[in-house]
C-alpha positions in Angstrom: 224.6 85.4 93.8 225.6 84.5 97.4 226.2 80.9 98.3 223.0 79.3 99.6 223.1 78.4 103.2 222.0 74.8 103.6 220.7 73.8 107.0 223.3 71.9 109.2 222.9 69.7 112.2 221.6 71.8 115.0 224.4 71.2 117.4 222.7 73.5 120.0 219.6 71.4 120.0 220.2 70.9 123.7 219.0 74.5 124.2 215.4 75.5 124.0 215.0 77.5 120.7 214.0 81.1 121.2 212.7 83.0 118.2 213.9 86.6 117.4 210.4 88.0 118.0 210.2 86.3 121.4 213.6 87.8 122.4 212.4 91.3 121.5 209.3 90.9 123.6 211.3 89.7 126.6 213.8 92.6 126.4 210.9 95.1 126.1 209.5 93.7 129.3 212.8 94.7 131.1 212.4 98.5 130.6 211.6 99.3 134.3 214.6 97.2 135.5 217.0 98.8 133.0 215.9 102.3 134.2 216.2 101.3 137.8 219.7 99.9 137.4 221.1 102.7 135.2 222.8 104.5 138.1 224.4 101.4 139.4 225.7 100.3 136.0 227.4 103.7 135.5 228.8 103.7 139.0 230.2 100.2 138.6 231.6 100.7 135.1 229.9 97.5 133.9 226.5 95.7 133.8 225.2 94.8 137.2 224.6 91.1 137.9 220.9 91.8 137.9 221.0 93.4 134.4 223.3 90.8 133.0 221.3 87.9 134.4 218.0 89.4 133.2 219.3 90.0 129.7 220.8 86.5 129.5 217.4 85.0 130.4 215.8 86.7 127.4 218.1 84.9 124.9 219.6 88.2 123.8 223.2 87.0 123.4 222.0 84.5 120.7 220.6 87.0 118.2 223.5 86.7 115.6 223.7 82.9 115.6 222.6 81.7 112.1 219.3 80.0 111.5 221.1 77.1 109.9 222.6 76.3 113.3 219.4 76.8 115.2 219.9 80.4 116.1 217.4 83.3 116.0 219.3 85.2 113.2 217.6 88.5 114.0 217.3 91.0 111.2 219.6 94.0 111.4 216.8 96.6 111.5 215.2 94.7 114.4 218.6 94.7 116.2 218.8 98.5 115.8 215.3 98.9 117.3 216.2 96.6 120.2 219.4 98.5 121.0 217.5 101.8 120.7 214.9 100.6 123.2 217.6 99.8 125.7 219.4 103.1 125.1 216.2 105.0 125.9 216.7 103.7 129.4 220.5 103.9 129.6 223.1 104.3 126.9 225.8 102.4 128.7 223.7 99.3 129.0 222.8 99.6 125.3 226.5 100.0 124.3 227.4 96.9 126.3 224.6 95.0 124.6 225.5 95.9 121.0 229.0 94.6 121.6 228.1 91.5 123.6 225.6 90.1 121.1 228.3 89.6 118.5 229.2 86.1 119.5 227.1 84.5 116.8 228.7 86.7 114.1 232.2 85.7 115.1 231.3 82.1 115.5 229.8 82.1 112.0 233.2 83.2 110.6 234.7 79.9 111.5 232.5 78.5 108.7 232.2 75.3 110.7 229.4 74.6 113.2 231.5 72.0 115.0 234.3 74.5 115.7 231.8 77.1 116.7 230.3 74.6 119.2 233.7 74.1 120.7 234.0 77.8 121.3 230.4 78.4 122.2 229.0 75.3 124.0 226.1 77.6 124.7 224.7 80.4 122.6 224.0 82.3 125.8 227.6 83.6 126.1 228.2 87.3 125.8 231.2 88.2 123.7 233.5 91.3 123.9 235.7 92.1 120.8 238.4 94.6 120.1 241.1 94.4 117.4 243.7 97.1 118.0 246.5 97.3 119.0 247.2 94.0 117.4 248.5 91.1 119.6 251.2 88.5 118.7 250.4 84.8 118.0 253.5 82.6 117.8 253.3 79.2 116.2 254.0 76.4 118.7 253.1 72.7 119.0 249.4 72.4 119.3 248.5 75.9 118.0 249.5 79.5 118.7 250.9 81.1 121.9 249.2 84.4 122.4 250.3 87.7 124.0 249.1 91.3 123.7 247.3 94.3 125.2 244.2 95.8 123.7 242.3 99.1 124.1 238.7 100.0 124.4 237.4 96.6 125.5 233.8 97.6 125.9 231.8 95.0 127.8 234.8 92.9 128.6 234.0 92.9 132.3 230.7 91.1 131.5 232.0 88.9 128.7 232.2 85.1 128.7 234.3 85.2 125.5 236.8 87.7 124.1 237.8 88.1 120.5 241.0 90.0 119.8 243.2 91.0 116.9 246.5 89.2 116.2 249.3 88.9 113.7 250.6 85.3 113.3 254.3 84.4 113.4 255.7 81.0 112.3 258.2 79.0 114.3 261.0 81.0 112.7 259.6 84.3 113.8 258.4 85.4 110.4 255.0 87.2 110.3 252.3 85.8 108.0 251.6 88.1 105.2 248.2 88.8 103.6 247.3 89.4 99.9 248.4 93.1 100.0 251.9 92.1 101.2 251.3 93.4 104.8 250.8 91.3 107.9 247.6 89.3 107.8 245.2 90.3 110.5 243.5 87.5 112.5 240.9 87.5 115.2 241.0 84.9 117.9 239.0 83.8 120.9 241.2 84.3 124.0 240.4 82.7 127.4 238.7 85.3 129.6 240.3 83.7 132.7 243.7 84.9 131.4 242.6 88.6 131.0 243.9 91.3 133.2 241.7 94.4 133.0 243.4 97.8 133.4 241.5 100.7 134.9 241.9 103.1 132.0 238.3 104.0 131.3 238.2 107.3 133.2 235.3 109.2 131.7 232.0 110.7 132.7 230.3 109.7 129.4 229.3 106.1 128.8 230.9 105.3 132.1 229.0 102.0 132.4 230.6 100.5 129.3 233.8 99.6 131.1 235.8 100.2 127.9 239.1 99.6 129.6 242.4 98.3 128.3 243.1 94.6 129.0 246.0 92.3 128.5 246.8 88.6 128.4 248.7 87.2 131.4 250.3 83.7 131.8 250.8 81.1 129.2 247.9 81.1 126.7 247.9 78.7 123.8 244.9 78.1 121.5 244.3 75.8 118.5 244.6 77.3 115.1 240.9 76.6 114.5 240.1 79.2 117.2 241.5 81.9 114.9 239.9 83.3 111.8 241.1 85.9 109.2 239.6 89.3 110.0 236.8 90.1 107.6 237.8 93.1 105.6 235.9 92.3 102.4 232.6 90.6 101.7 232.6 86.8 102.0 229.3 85.4 100.6 230.2 81.8 101.6 229.4 82.7 105.3 226.0 82.8 107.0 224.0 86.0 106.1 224.8 88.1 109.2 228.6 87.4 108.9 229.1 88.2 105.2 229.8 91.9 105.2 232.2 93.8 107.6 229.8 96.6 108.2 226.9 94.4 109.4 228.5 93.7 112.8 228.6 97.4 113.5 225.1 98.3 112.3 223.2 97.7 115.5 225.3 100.4 117.1 223.0 102.9 115.5 220.5 102.0 118.2 222.6 103.8 120.8 222.5 107.4 119.4 218.9 106.8 118.3 217.9 105.7 121.8 219.8 108.6 123.4 218.0 111.1 121.1 214.6 109.6 121.8 215.4 109.6 125.5 216.3 113.3 125.3 213.1 114.2 123.4 211.0 112.3 125.9 212.7 114.1 128.8 212.2 117.5 127.0 208.5 116.8 126.6 208.3 116.1 130.3 210.5 119.1 131.1 208.3 121.4 129.1 205.1 120.1 130.7 206.5 121.1 134.1 208.0 124.4 133.1 206.4 127.9 133.0 207.8 131.2 131.9 207.8 134.4 133.8 204.3 135.3 132.7 203.0 132.0 134.0 202.0 131.0 130.5 202.7 127.4 129.9 206.2 127.0 128.4 204.9 124.5 125.9 203.2 127.3 124.0 206.3 129.5 123.6 207.3 129.7 119.9 210.9 128.9 120.6 209.9 125.7 122.5 207.5 124.7 119.8 210.1 125.2 117.1 212.7 123.2 119.1 210.4 120.3 119.5 209.4 120.3 115.8 213.0 120.6 114.6 214.5 118.0 117.1 211.7 115.5 116.4 212.4 115.9 112.6 216.1 115.3 113.0 215.5 112.2 115.1 212.7 110.8 112.9 214.8 111.3 109.7 217.7 109.5 111.3 215.6 106.6 112.5 213.9 106.3 109.1 217.3 106.3 107.3 218.7 103.7 109.6 215.7 101.3 109.5 215.1 101.7 105.8 218.8 101.1 104.9 219.2 98.0 107.1 215.7 96.7 106.5 216.5 96.6 102.8 219.9 95.0 103.5 218.3 92.4 105.8 215.8 91.5 103.0 218.6 91.1 100.5 221.0 89.0 102.6 218.2 86.7 103.9 217.1 86.2 100.3 220.7 85.1 99.6 221.4 88.1 97.3 224.7 89.9 96.9 224.9 93.6 97.9 226.1 96.1 95.2 228.9 98.6 95.9 226.3 101.4 96.2 224.6 99.5 99.0 227.8 98.9 100.8 228.5 102.6 100.6 225.1 103.5 101.8 225.5 101.2 104.9 228.6 103.1 105.9 227.1 106.5 105.2 224.1 105.6 107.3 226.3 104.9 110.4 227.9 108.3 110.3 224.9 110.5 109.3 222.4 108.9 111.7 224.7 109.6 114.6 225.2 113.2 113.5 221.5 113.8 113.2 220.9 112.4 116.6 223.6 114.7 118.1 221.9 117.7 116.4 218.5 116.7 117.8 220.0 116.6 121.3 221.7 120.0 120.9 218.4 121.5 119.9 216.6 120.4 123.0 219.5 121.3 125.2 219.6 124.8 123.9 215.8 125.2 124.3 216.0 123.8 127.9 218.4 126.7 128.8 220.6 126.8 131.9 218.4 124.3 133.8 219.3 121.7 131.2 222.9 121.3 132.6 221.8 120.5 136.1 222.7 116.9 137.2 219.2 116.3 138.6 217.6 115.9 135.2 217.9 113.4 132.5 219.8 115.7 130.1 223.1 115.6 132.0 223.9 112.0 131.5 222.5 111.8 128.0 224.6 114.8 126.9 227.8 113.3 128.4 227.0 109.9 126.8 226.3 111.4 123.4 229.5 113.4 123.5 231.6 110.3 124.3 229.9 108.1 121.8 230.4 110.7 119.1 234.2 110.1 119.3 233.8 106.5 118.1 235.3 106.0 114.6 231.9 104.9 113.1 230.4 108.2 114.0 233.2 110.5 112.9 233.2 112.5 109.7 236.2 110.8 108.2 234.2 107.5 108.0 232.4 109.1 105.0 235.7 108.4 103.1 234.9 104.7 103.4 231.4 105.3 102.2 232.7 107.2 99.2 235.2 104.5 98.3 232.5 101.9 98.4 230.0 104.0 96.4 232.7 104.2 93.7 233.8 100.6 94.2 237.3 102.2 94.5 238.7 99.6 96.9 237.8 97.5 99.9 239.2 99.8 102.6 238.1 98.6 106.1 237.2 100.6 109.2 240.3 99.5 110.9 242.5 101.1 108.3 241.2 104.5 109.2 241.3 103.9 113.0 
């Protein structure tokens, strides 16, 4: 049985409470704005000020702050649906969002609301996070001196906080070891004013995520309390959304789901406008009908799997119940299979659209490039099934980072 989370002093009581359902409603009202700003986001390589300000006003960055601290503590299945809605308008905006909402999860891992309040004086602070390559934290008076460079810093250009991976070294230069005898991995909040962002994200897919390398410049020292051991195994003493390593990645499923739905919506519109050489409506062609039926089936199966899996997980963790090894395996398997089904759904409609589907003046072009880029992420690659298999068998507690 997981440790019961007793309510603590609501240190964020100076902020007006926003319920999870209210946040969802506010984000859904932004659909037209997200669609309107999509081109600008992808051209800029980051969220535009207009998008970031609008999302901040909804309370979106709060969704993973625990209820015990006065946060919305949004269910995982609701987070997936929310990210999916955003991705139906633009995948890059959605990718930024699913990263930048993680502040509450990382804050929860301090296990101390007062420390979390030091790092997050407001819950409305978007957070970028990347672990590898691992930086260096040297013990000095007053804490740890930090240095390092990290890759794939999605959302870092829009972040108010950055969480990065480190190994810690004592004053004699000896690295701190973990239980397995290897260097202990820590995650630390680094001051964003000391970040230098390197223009390494040169891609046509998910261009608006700004997933560039960045490094620390200047003298940067933080207190030891602003570092936590990386979560590589369940810790049921933490608030519900922070207990299991896979949970922080689950809302990422909304991105391929949203892209697949966007492609299907675009294909329906494409068919309505298209006619074959005999002037018969294209929507009556057997190949088109089969494509719509098959692609919808793949998407709907993927969506049902994602929402069922993480709906059940949300029920369990909010009821303060531990997850069994098979449930941990199923969570990881869901991440990879859902993405593969969404890619297949997109391929079906692209084939049915024919040569016109590759033209840049329709919605398929960007969706296809975004899906191809997102598919390279570790979570969505076939080898991640190995983690699922290990967890189904309770073989060990291998983490995603160990396969990176």
